[in-house]
FIPASE-234540 format. One record per residue (C-alpha): residue in one letter; z, y, x. Coordinates in steps of 0.1 Angstrom, whole numbers, plus 5000, padded with zeros to 4 digits. Layout:
N
  rest     w     v     u
     A     Z     Y     X
...
//
This chain:
844
  rest     w     v     u
     M  5000  5000  5000
     E  4991  5034  5013
     K  5004  5068  5002
     Y  4985  5101  5002
     D  4996  5137  4996
     I  4974  5155  4971
     T  4969  5193  4968
     G  4953  5215  4941
     M  4966  5196  4910
     S  4979  5218  4882
     C  4981  5195  4852
     A  4978  5160  4839
     A  4940  5164  4836
     C  4939  5169  4874
     S  4959  5138  4882
     A  4938  5118  4858
     R  4906  5131  4874
     V  4919  5122  4909
     E  4930  5087  4898
     K  4896  5081  4881
     A  4876  5092  4912
     V  4896  5070  4936
     S  4897  5040  4913
     K  4859  5039  4913
     L  4857  5032  4950
     D  4848  4997  4961
     G  4878  4978  4974
     I  4904  4997  4954
     E  4927  4973  4936
     S  4951  4999  4921
     C  4956  5036  4922
     S  4984  5057  4908
     V  4986  5095  4910
     N  5019  5113  4904
     L  5018  5149  4892
     L  5055  5156  4898
     T  5054  5146  4935
     N  5018  5155  4941
     S  5012  5121  4956
     M  4989  5091  4953
     T  4995  5054  4961
     I  4967  5030  4964
     E  4963  4993  4971
     G  4931  4980  4986
     A  4910  4977  5018
     V  4895  5012  5019
     S  4895  5036  5049
     P  4915  5068  5046
     E  4884  5089  5053
     I  4866  5075  5022
     V  4896  5081  5000
     V  4900  5116  5012
     Q  4863  5123  5007
     A  4865  5110  4971
     V  4894  5132  4963
     S  4876  5162  4979
     D  4845  5155  4958
     A  4867  5156  4927
     G  4878  5191  4937
     Y  4912  5185  4953
     G  4927  5180  4987
     A  4942  5148  5002
     S  4958  5137  5034
     L  4973  5104  5045
     H  5011  5104  5041
     D  5030  5103  5074
     A  5046  5069  5072
     D  5061  5071  5107
     A  5082  5102  5098
     A  5116  5097  5084
     P  5117  5100  5045
     K  5141  5129  5051
     D  5115  5148  5072
     N  5087  5142  5047
     T  5109  5154  5018
     E  5120  5184  5037
     I  5084  5194  5045
     K  5075  5190  5008
     E  5106  5210  4998
     D  5096  5238  5022
     S  5062  5238  5006
     Q  5077  5239  4971
     N  5100  5268  4981
     K  5071  5288  4995
     E  5051  5282  4963
     Y  5081  5292  4942
     G  5084  5324  4963
     K  5047  5332  4957
     L  5051  5326  4920
     K  5080  5350  4918
     V  5060  5377  4936
     R  5030  5371  4912
     L  5052  5372  4882
     Y  5072  5404  4891
     T  5040  5422  4900
     S  5023  5411  4868
     I  5052  5422  4847
     A  5053  5457  4863
     F  5016  5463  4854
     L  5019  5445  4821
     M  5047  5469  4810
     I  5024  5499  4816
     L  4996  5481  4798
     M  5017  5473  4768
     Y  5028  5509  4765
     F  4992  5521  4763
     S  4979  5492  4742
     M  5006  5485  4717
     G  5031  5513  4722
     Y  5006  5541  4717
     T  4981  5523  4694
     M  5005  5506  4670
     F  5037  5524  4672
     G  5026  5559  4682
     F  5044  5562  4715
     P  5037  5597  4731
     L  5010  5602  4756
     P  4997  5632  4775
     G  4972  5653  4755
     Y  4943  5642  4778
     F  4946  5606  4765
     T  4950  5615  4729
     E  4920  5638  4730
     N  4899  5611  4749
     P  4908  5577  4734
     I  4881  5561  4756
     T  4903  5568  4787
     V  4931  5547  4771
     G  4907  5518  4768
     I  4894  5523  4803
     L  4930  5523  4816
     Q  4938  5491  4797
     M  4907  5475  4813
     L  4918  5485  4848
     L  4954  5474  4843
     T  4942  5440  4829
     G  4918  5436  4858
     I  4946  5441  4883
     I  4967  5415  4865
     M  4937  5391  4866
     V  4933  5396  4903
     I  4970  5390  4909
     N  4967  5357  4890
     Q  4933  5348  4904
     K  4946  5313  4912
     F  4940  5304  4876
     F  4904  5314  4877
     I  4897  5298  4911
     S  4912  5265  4901
     G  4896  5267  4866
     I  4861  5274  4879
     K  4864  5248  4906
     G  4873  5223  4879
     L  4843  5232  4859
     M  4820  5229  4889
     H  4833  5194  4896
     R  4830  5185  4859
     S  4868  5180  4857
     P  4882  5209  4836
     N  4919  5213  4837
     M  4947  5235  4823
     D  4937  5264  4845
     T  4902  5261  4830
     L  4916  5266  4795
     V  4938  5296  4806
     S  4910  5312  4826
     I  4884  5308  4799
     G  4908  5321  4772
     S  4919  5351  4793
     F  4883  5360  4805
     A  4870  5357  4769
     A  4895  5382  4757
     F  4887  5405  4786
     A  4849  5402  4782
     Y  4851  5408  4744
     S  4873  5438  4749
     T  4850  5452  4776
     V  4820  5449  4753
     A  4840  5466  4725
     L  4849  5494  4750
     L  4812  5500  4757
     V  4806  5502  4719
     M  4835  5525  4716
     A  4819  5548  4742
     Q  4791  5556  4717
     Y  4815  5573  4694
     H  4819  5610  4703
     D  4846  5620  4678
     A  4882  5611  4688
     H  4892  5597  4654
     S  4865  5570  4653
     A  4871  5561  4689
     H  4909  5559  4683
     V  4903  5535  4654
     F  4882  5513  4677
     L  4912  5509  4701
     H  4925  5483  4676
     E  4896  5460  4685
     L  4906  5457  4721
     Y  4924  5425  4733
     F  4931  5435  4769
     E  4968  5431  4764
     S  4962  5395  4752
     A  4942  5386  4783
     A  4970  5400  4806
     M  4999  5387  4785
     V  4984  5351  4785
     L  4982  5351  4823
     T  5017  5366  4827
     L  5034  5342  4802
     I  5017  5312  4818
     T  5030  5323  4852
     V  5065  5326  4836
     G  5061  5290  4825
     K  5049  5279  4859
     L  5079  5296  4875
     L  5104  5280  4851
     E  5087  5246  4854
     S  5088  5248  4892
     K  5125  5257  4891
     A  5133  5228  4867
     K  5111  5203  4887
     G  5131  5212  4918
     K  5163  5202  4901
     T  5149  5167  4894
     T  5152  5159  4931
     N  5188  5172  4934
     A  5202  5136  4938
     L  5176  5129  4966
     K  5185  5162  4983
     S  5222  5154  4982
     L  5214  5121  5000
     M  5194  5138  5026
     K  5222  5163  5034
     L  5244  5134  5043
     A  5226  5127  5075
     P  5241  5146  5105
     Q  5217  5165  5128
     T  5235  5154  5160
     A  5253  5124  5175
     V  5279  5122  5203
     L  5266  5096  5228
     L  5288  5080  5254
     K  5270  5079  5288
     D  5288  5071  5321
     G  5321  5079  5305
     Q  5310  5113  5293
     A  5305  5125  5257
     V  5270  5141  5253
     T  5259  5157  5221
     V  5222  5151  5213
     P  5199  5154  5183
     V  5202  5123  5161
     E  5165  5116  5167
     Q  5172  5108  5203
     V  5197  5079  5195
     K  5182  5045  5203
     K  5193  5010  5194
     G  5220  4998  5218
     D  5234  5033  5225
     L  5271  5038  5224
     F  5282  5067  5202
     A  5316  5082  5192
     V  5327  5094  5158
     R  5358  5116  5155
     P  5379  5120  5123
     G  5361  5141  5097
     E  5326  5136  5112
     S  5296  5119  5097
     I  5283  5086  5112
     P  5249  5094  5126
     V  5232  5060  5126
     D  5239  5024  5114
     G  5260  5006  5140
     I  5288  4981  5148
     V  5323  4992  5156
     C  5332  4984  5193
     K  5365  5002  5195
     G  5390  5019  5172
     I  5404  5015  5137
     S  5397  5039  5108
     S  5389  5044  5071
     V  5353  5053  5062
     D  5343  5071  5030
     E  5311  5052  5018
     S  5311  5068  4983
     A  5278  5087  4990
     L  5259  5055  4996
     T  5277  5030  4973
     G  5294  5052  4947
     E  5327  5034  4956
     S  5354  5061  4957
     L  5380  5042  4978
     P  5375  5044  5016
     V  5368  5012  5035
     D  5388  5001  5065
     K  5368  4995  5097
     E  5378  4978  5129
     S  5360  4962  5158
     G  5331  4941  5146
     D  5326  4958  5113
     T  5294  4976  5104
     V  5291  5013  5097
     S  5262  5032  5080
     A  5246  5066  5086
     G  5257  5093  5063
     T  5292  5079  5057
     I  5323  5099  5068
     N  5349  5088  5092
     Q  5382  5098  5077
     S  5411  5090  5099
     G  5407  5073  5133
     Y  5385  5076  5164
     L  5356  5051  5165
     E  5332  5040  5192
     C  5302  5022  5179
     E  5270  5006  5191
     A  5238  5018  5174
     Q  5220  4990  5155
     R  5195  5007  5132
     V  5181  5042  5139
     G  5156  5066  5124
     V  5137  5052  5094
     D  5156  5019  5097
     T  5190  5032  5087
     T  5205  5023  5053
     L  5204  5060  5043
     S  5167  5064  5052
     Q  5159  5032  5033
     I  5177  5045  5002
     I  5158  5078  5004
     Q  5125  5059  5008
     V  5133  5036  4979
     V  5140  5066  4956
     N  5109  5084  4968
     D  5087  5053  4962
     A  5102  5048  4928
     A  5095  5084  4918
     S  5059  5081  4932
     S  5051  5050  4912
     K  5040  5050  4876
     A  5057  5033  4847
     P  5036  5013  4822
     I  5046  5036  4794
     A  5027  5064  4811
     K  4993  5047  4804
     I  4989  5062  4770
     A  4995  5098  4783
     D  4971  5091  4812
     K  4943  5081  4789
     V  4948  5111  4767
     S  4950  5135  4797
     G  4917  5123  4810
     V  4898  5136  4780
     F  4923  5162  4768
     V  4907  5194  4782
     P  4871  5187  4772
     I  4883  5179  4737
     V  4902  5212  4736
     L  4872  5231  4748
     C  4851  5216  4720
     I  4878  5224  4694
     A  4879  5260  4706
     A  4841  5263  4703
     V  4841  5247  4668
     T  4870  5271  4658
     L  4849  5301  4668
     I  4818  5289  4650
     V  4836  5278  4618
     W  4854  5312  4614
     M  4821  5330  4620
     I  4804  5309  4593
     L  4833  5316  4570
     G  4826  5353  4574
     A  4854  5363  4597
     E  4849  5392  4621
     F  4840  5381  4656
     G  4872  5395  4671
     Y  4893  5375  4646
     A  4873  5343  4653
     L  4875  5348  4690
     A  4913  5353  4688
     R  4916  5319  4670
     A  4895  5302  4697
     I  4915  5318  4725
     S  4948  5307  4708
     V  4935  5271  4708
     L  4927  5273  4745
     V  4960  5288  4756
     I  4984  5268  4734
     S  4970  5234  4745
     C  4993  5219  4772
     P  4982  5189  4791
     C  5010  5195  4816
     A  5037  5183  4792
     L  5018  5150  4788
     G  5016  5146  4826
     L  5052  5154  4833
     A  5068  5135  4804
     T  5071  5102  4824
     P  5075  5112  4861
     V  5103  5137  4856
     A  5124  5112  4838
     I  5116  5085  4864
     M  5126  5109  4892
     V  5159  5120  4876
     G  5167  5084  4866
     S  5160  5070  4901
     G  5182  5097  4916
     V  5211  5091  4892
     G  5209  5054  4900
     A  5209  5060  4938
     K  5239  5083  4934
     N  5258  5054  4918
     G  5246  5027  4942
     I  5218  5013  4920
     L  5184  5014  4937
     F  5153  5009  4915
     K  5124  5001  4938
     T  5096  5010  4912
     A  5092  5029  4880
     T  5082  4996  4864
     A  5116  4981  4872
     L  5133  5012  4857
     E  5113  5008  4825
     V  5114  4970  4820
     T  5151  4964  4829
     G  5162  4980  4796
     K  5139  4958  4775
     V  5150  4924  4787
     K  5173  4904  4765
     T  5181  4874  4788
     I  5199  4876  4821
     A  5205  4847  4845
     L  5234  4850  4870
     D  5237  4830  4901
     K  5273  4817  4903
     T  5281  4818  4940
     G  5285  4853  4954
     T  5275  4869  4921
     I  5300  4858  4895
     T  5323  4844  4921
     L  5334  4857  4955
     G  5313  4830  4973
     Q  5344  4823  4995
     P  5363  4791  4984
     R  5401  4795  4985
     V  5430  4771  4982
     T  5444  4773  4946
     D  5467  4743  4942
     I  5487  4719  4965
     V  5498  4687  4948
     C  5519  4663  4969
     S  5526  4626  4962
     D  5560  4615  4951
     M  5578  4624  4983
     P  5583  4662  4991
     N  5559  4663  5021
     Q  5539  4695  5015
     K  5543  4704  5052
     E  5530  4671  5063
     L  5501  4673  5038
     L  5491  4708  5051
     E  5494  4698  5088
     T  5473  4667  5082
     A  5447  4686  5063
     A  5445  4714  5089
     S  5443  4689  5118
     L  5415  4671  5100
     E  5394  4701  5090
     Q  5396  4722  5122
     N  5364  4706  5135
     S  5345  4707  5102
     E  5320  4734  5093
     H  5321  4728  5056
     P  5330  4758  5034
     L  5359  4739  5018
     A  5373  4731  5052
     K  5372  4767  5061
     A  5392  4776  5030
     I  5419  4751  5040
     M  5420  4764  5076
     Q  5423  4800  5063
     Y  5452  4790  5041
     A  5469  4771  5069
     E  5467  4801  5092
     E  5481  4823  5065
     Q  5510  4799  5061
     K  5514  4796  5099
     I  5510  4758  5097
     A  5508  4741  5131
     F  5480  4715  5136
     V  5473  4691  5164
     H  5442  4681  5184
     T  5424  4651  5169
     D  5401  4625  5184
     S  5372  4605  5170
     F  5363  4631  5145
     E  5336  4619  5121
     A  5320  4636  5091
     L  5310  4612  5064
     A  5281  4628  5045
     G  5290  4635  5009
     N  5325  4619  5012
     G  5347  4636  5037
     V  5360  4634  5072
     T  5381  4611  5094
     A  5399  4616  5127
     A  5426  4600  5149
     V  5459  4614  5162
     G  5472  4589  5186
     K  5475  4556  5166
     D  5474  4574  5132
     I  5441  4576  5112
     L  5437  4607  5091
     R  5414  4608  5062
     G  5403  4636  5038
     G  5376  4639  5012
     N  5367  4629  4977
     R  5385  4605  4955
     Q  5364  4575  4963
     L  5369  4578  5000
     I  5407  4577  4997
     K  5408  4551  4970
     N  5389  4527  4993
     E  5418  4530  5018
     T  5449  4533  4997
     D  5463  4534  4962
     I  5465  4566  4942
     A  5490  4569  4914
     Q  5476  4573  4879
     N  5494  4606  4873
     M  5477  4620  4905
     L  5443  4609  4893
     Q  5450  4625  4859
     R  5460  4657  4876
     A  5428  4656  4897
     D  5408  4654  4865
     E  5426  4684  4851
     L  5419  4704  4882
     A  5382  4695  4880
     Q  5381  4706  4844
     E  5395  4740  4856
     G  5365  4744  4879
     K  5384  4734  4910
     T  5375  4708  4937
     P  5404  4684  4945
     L  5404  4671  4981
     F  5424  4639  4987
     F  5443  4633  5020
     A  5458  4602  5035
     K  5475  4591  5068
     N  5468  4555  5076
     D  5473  4537  5043
     R  5497  4563  5028
     F  5484  4588  5002
     L  5498  4623  5010
     G  5484  4644  4981
     M  5457  4667  4971
     I  5446  4703  4979
     A  5425  4720  4952
     V  5399  4745  4964
     A  5378  4768  4942
     D  5354  4797  4945
     V  5374  4824  4928
     I  5358  4846  4901
     K  5354  4883  4910
     E  5378  4906  4893
     D  5352  4924  4873
     S  5330  4894  4864
     A  5345  4887  4830
     Q  5345  4923  4821
     A  5309  4928  4832
     I  5297  4897  4813
     A  5315  4909  4782
     E  5298  4942  4785
     L  5264  4926  4789
     K  5269  4905  4758
     K  5279  4935  4738
     M  5247  4952  4749
     G  5228  4923  4732
     M  5221  4903  4763
     K  5221  4865  4765
     V  5240  4857  4797
     I  5232  4824  4815
     M  5250  4811  4846
     L  5230  4791  4872
     T  5249  4768  4895
     G  5246  4737  4916
     D  5281  4725  4906
     N  5285  4695  4884
     S  5287  4701  4846
     K  5325  4699  4843
     T  5332  4724  4871
     A  5304  4747  4859
     A  5316  4746  4823
     A  5351  4756  4834
     I  5339  4785  4855
     G  5315  4795  4827
     K  5343  4795  4802
     L  5365  4817  4824
     A  5335  4841  4830
     G  5326  4842  4793
     V  5289  4834  4797
     D  5267  4822  4767
     E  5252  4792  4785
     V  5257  4773  4817
     I  5229  4755  4835
     A  5245  4731  4860
     D  5233  4708  4888
     V  5206  4732  4898
     L  5194  4725  4933
     P  5187  4756  4954
     G  5149  4750  4953
     D  5149  4745  4915
     K  5162  4780  4905
     E  5126  4793  4903
     Q  5116  4766  4879
     V  5146  4773  4857
     I  5136  4810  4855
     R  5100  4800  4847
     K  5113  4778  4819
     L  5135  4806  4805
     Q  5105  4830  4806
     Q  5089  4809  4779
     E  5113  4825  4755
     G  5109  4861  4767
     R  5116  4884  4797
     V  5143  4874  4821
     I  5165  4892  4846
     M  5177  4872  4876
     V  5208  4883  4896
     G  5215  4867  4930
     D  5224  4873  4966
     G  5213  4844  4988
     I  5182  4832  5006
     N  5178  4804  4981
     D  5177  4830  4953
     A  5147  4848  4967
     P  5120  4827  4949
     A  5139  4831  4916
     L  5143  4868  4921
     T  5105  4871  4927
     R  5097  4849  4897
     A  5119  4868  4872
     D  5105  4898  4854
     I  5133  4918  4871
     G  5151  4906  4902
     I  5185  4922  4910
     A  5201  4916  4944
     V  5237  4924  4950
     G  5244  4945  4982
     S  5264  4918  5000
     G  5234  4895  4998
     T  5208  4886  5024
     D  5180  4909  5035
     I  5155  4883  5021
     A  5172  4885  4987
     M  5170  4923  4987
     D  5134  4923  4998
     S  5125  4900  4969
     A  5144  4920  4943
     D  5133  4949  4921
     I  5168  4965  4920
     V  5194  4965  4947
     L  5231  4970  4939
     M  5248  4986  4969
     K  5283  4979  4957
     S  5280  4941  4950
     R  5297  4947  4917
     L  5285  4928  4886
     T  5295  4957  4863
     D  5266  4977  4880
     V  5241  4953  4863
     A  5252  4966  4829
     S  5250  5001  4843
     A  5215  4995  4855
     I  5204  4983  4821
     K  5221  5013  4804
     L  5204  5037  4828
     S  5170  5020  4821
     R  5174  5023  4784
     S  5184  5060  4787
     V  5154  5067  4808
     I  5130  5050  4785
     R  5145  5068  4755
     N  5141  5101  4774
     I  5105  5093  4782
     K  5098  5086  4745
     E  5114  5119  4736
     N  5092  5137  4761
     L  5060  5120  4750
     G  5069  5126  4714
     W  5074  5163  4721
     A  5042  5165  4742
     F  5020  5148  4716
     G  5037  5164  4686
     Y  5035  5199  4702
     N  4997  5196  4707
     I  4991  5178  4674
     I  5008  5207  4655
     G  5001  5236  4678
     I  4963  5232  4681
     P  4956  5232  4644
     L  4980  5261  4639
     A  4962  5281  4667
     A  4928  5273  4652
     G  4939  5288  4618
     V  4939  5255  4598
     F  4971  5267  4580
     T  4958  5302  4573
     S  4945  5296  4538
     L  4973  5272  4528
     L  5004  5289  4542
     N  4990  5322  4555
     W  5000  5311  4590
     S  4981  5324  4621
     L  4989  5325  4657
     N  4984  5354  4681
     P  4971  5343  4715
     M  5001  5358  4732
     F  5025  5336  4712
     G  5002  5306  4720
     A  5006  5313  4757
     A  5043  5316  4753
     A  5045  5283  4735
     M  5024  5266  4762
     S  5047  5281  4789
     L  5078  5267  4773
     S  5064  5232  4764
     S  5064  5219  4800
     V  5098  5236  4807
     L  5113  5218  4777
     V  5100  5184  4789
     V  5115  5189  4824
     S  5148  5202  4809
     N  5151  5172  4786
     A  5147  5149  4816
     L  5174  5168  4835
     R  5199  5157  4807
     L  5199  5123  4824
     N  5220  5138  4851
     F  5249  5138  4826
     I  5247  5102  4816
     K  5280  5083  4819
     L  5272  5049  4834
     Y  5309  5039  4836
     H  5335  5040  4808
     N  5371  5047  4812
     K  5385  5013  4820
     Q  5416  5016  4797
     E  5394  5026  4767
     E  5369  5000  4776
     Q  5395  4972  4778
     K  5411  4984  4746
     E  5377  4983  4728
     I  5370  4948  4742
     N  5404  4936  4731
     T  5399  4951  4697
     M  5366  4933  4694
     E  5382  4900  4703
     L  5411  4905  4678
     K  5390  4911  4648
     K  5380  4883  4625
     T  5361  4880  4592
     I  5374  4855  4566
     K  5350  4842  4540
     I  5367  4838  4506
     K  5355  4825  4473
     G  5371  4833  4439
     M  5379  4871  4441
     M  5367  4888  4410
     C  5381  4924  4410
     S  5402  4950  4428
     H  5434  4932  4417
     C  5422  4901  4436
     E  5415  4923  4467
     A  5450  4938  4466
     K  5466  4903  4462
     V  5447  4889  4492
     K  5453  4920  4513
     G  5491  4917  4506
     M  5491  4880  4515
     L  5472  4884  4547
     E  5492  4914  4559
     E  5524  4895  4554
     M  5513  4873  4583
     P  5531  4885  4615
     E  5499  4884  4636
     V  5479  4905  4612
     A  5479  4943  4619
     S  5457  4952  4589
     A  5432  4936  4564
     E  5402  4951  4547
     V  5393  4930  4516
     S  5361  4932  4495
     H  5355  4910  4465
     K  5318  4922  4465
     K  5312  4909  4500
     A  5336  4880  4494
     N  5354  4885  4527
     A  5384  4900  4544
     V  5382  4916  4579
     V  5415  4913  4596
     T  5427  4930  4628
     L  5451  4908  4648
     T  5478  4915  4673
     S  5474  4880  4686
     D  5451  4851  4679
     V  5456  4830  4648
     Q  5443  4795  4641
     D  5418  4791  4612
     D  5441  4766  4595
     A  5468  4793  4591
     F  5444  4816  4572
     K  5433  4786  4551
     T  5469  4779  4541
     V  5475  4815  4530
     I  5443  4819  4511
     E  5445  4786  4492
     A  5482  4793  4484
     G  5470  4823  4465
     G  5445  4803  4444
     Y  5413  4812  4463
     T  5388  4791  4482
     F  5388  4794  4520
     L  5351  4792  4533
     G  5357  4798  4571
     V  5362  4824  4598
     E  5338  4843  4620
     N  5343  4869  4647
     A  5338  4904  4633
     D  5318  4915  4664
     Q  5294  4885  4659
     K  5289  4895  4623
     K  5284  4932  4628
     G  5268  4932  4663
     F  5290  4959  4677
     S  5283  4971  4712
     L  5301  4994  4737
     F  5271  5016  4734
     G  5266  5016  4696
     K  5253  4992  4671
     K  5226  4968  4681
//
């Protein structure tokens, strides 16, 4: 994929023209032009020279994007360019307003309201007209960019917004000039004064000025869409303190190379990604991950560019510099997402490609029809000019990219990185989500949960035996036992004849003693295990734990249960996903019993167990037969499934391969961020639909209004000046609406959220038969509220049910006993949230 910077575009028609011109080239597989970022991305084997020439032939400029420069540098260059353009717009606007105020005094103040003028002007009205023409001409020269761009578009057969503005303004100026020449034939002041009302110089000037106002406001608002990106760029320090020959040397950060040793004092930003070699400190990583709590760092830990060293002095070795740092990659991902195009934008793109020619035709038809209907030429021309200046292709072109830019920035600010606009759009539409168990739902680090000794109190011997056995094993379960032994300060001895028995366990010798550890079958073959111990082992397995059996010689010592612990936020995150209408599925290689136990604790809808690492992709393929699927994972073996899924989400603690395969990366490795990503996606799509609705609706209503369609029906007509004002504000409203995404709350107050979840879980609906009237309702309500667990009851004989709010759970049989004791028929109980479909974010 190659990226190009495009110049000269002013509206959606321009971007559509560039996209069409490049897409025609042989070898181009796909082409996407972004009006907001003035960029183009293409896929295909075409030389840059041919692409640049095609863009040039279409009437615009193009240059290959500098891929070697840091994203920060490219964005800063673009921002400097935008600032200069904004400065030029301000100068144009202020100068235009100065001359426009004088023009309006002569054209409307004197002509319509009788404002005073020197006697020379009142005696020679022709001089008033000439002055208006000169002032309008000055304003047209000041805003000549509209005419240059508009004429260039016509010459290349690609008319754009500037074409509409320039034609409308010039038509008003030309008509007024002709009228002024006719006016010169009248020698008496009264007749000439009456003819002043036929001049439209102020409309020509006002249209240009108001469009410039809109351009200025639009430029300002568009600049705010990149605020999140700018805040990320400001994180990177400009200098680094390198340690050379025992001396601290301050150098520009660009000079830091991999392997260099650098120092970071308290309060300073870390310049590049590295590994701590010396020192202990706390580092604020909130800017990259959104996590508010600082992270402790010591020797061997990694640090990232842009994070802030809070307390201690650190010496680190540079690992990733320049464009390879985590910060630079985040900036690049946000840039790429903003430059890509969402599928929802296709409708607007198709309309934009033919919008301006259609508007030109409508304006011509408007002029002809009004002339046929007997209207004066000036009136008919005013209607045609209104059609030209009210039409706004810009709003169509900006509707999608501004929302994508803001949404991507909000996600990055909260540690959620959307790689493409497509990912940002599709995520909110998916209804099925598959979660890998290990490392996603669980910590991915097995821990000792239970120690069960045989009849004799020999816990110390059990732990010493287990630690001595497992010290030479590389198995994850063995590491969990060793970690626990170290925490408990258990001494273990050196063993001989260590042997790992594939799929069963390990054996080793300590002097004449033979130590064994592993599964039930291994130990049962060597010694007897009491029935109560076997029963306890089954109970542990049903809880999702793995019981490991240990024996010394022919004596059974006991069991140590090990389990992969569920993350603290997993159950809450899954509950939130379900309340958002998602079907949550857990994928795991565990046996069905263990998987079912973990799935129950996590609260998933479905568990797919015994899935081999290589089979996850096939499972996702099968799930896709029922609809779109999101896959969340972190490991190398998740990469094929992440690629196969409609949307792949990689958690930040995962492997680089998983992150490369994913469409979304969660920097915080927190499952609750999956729900936040879906919520953000839904908000962005809703915002885009609002923008498109406004853009289409504005033009659908505005163009007929400007053409005078409602004149005979409602006596509505539109002055060209008001049409220009409406056009100016339309794009500003689209951008401003997108900026509202900055205020979206991705995370709820935890106490309120937990309270709502608890309330949802403690509401039940009881189906009752036999209630006939309000007296029955009162009777049932009284009976139910007498139950100690019932806080309140809402009874309806029409709906034949009672919705009860509980302080603690109640068995269905208890409800049945109470209902039937009152003489009614109990039909069953269902959860109120299942019936009504409530969600943390509103009704489904």
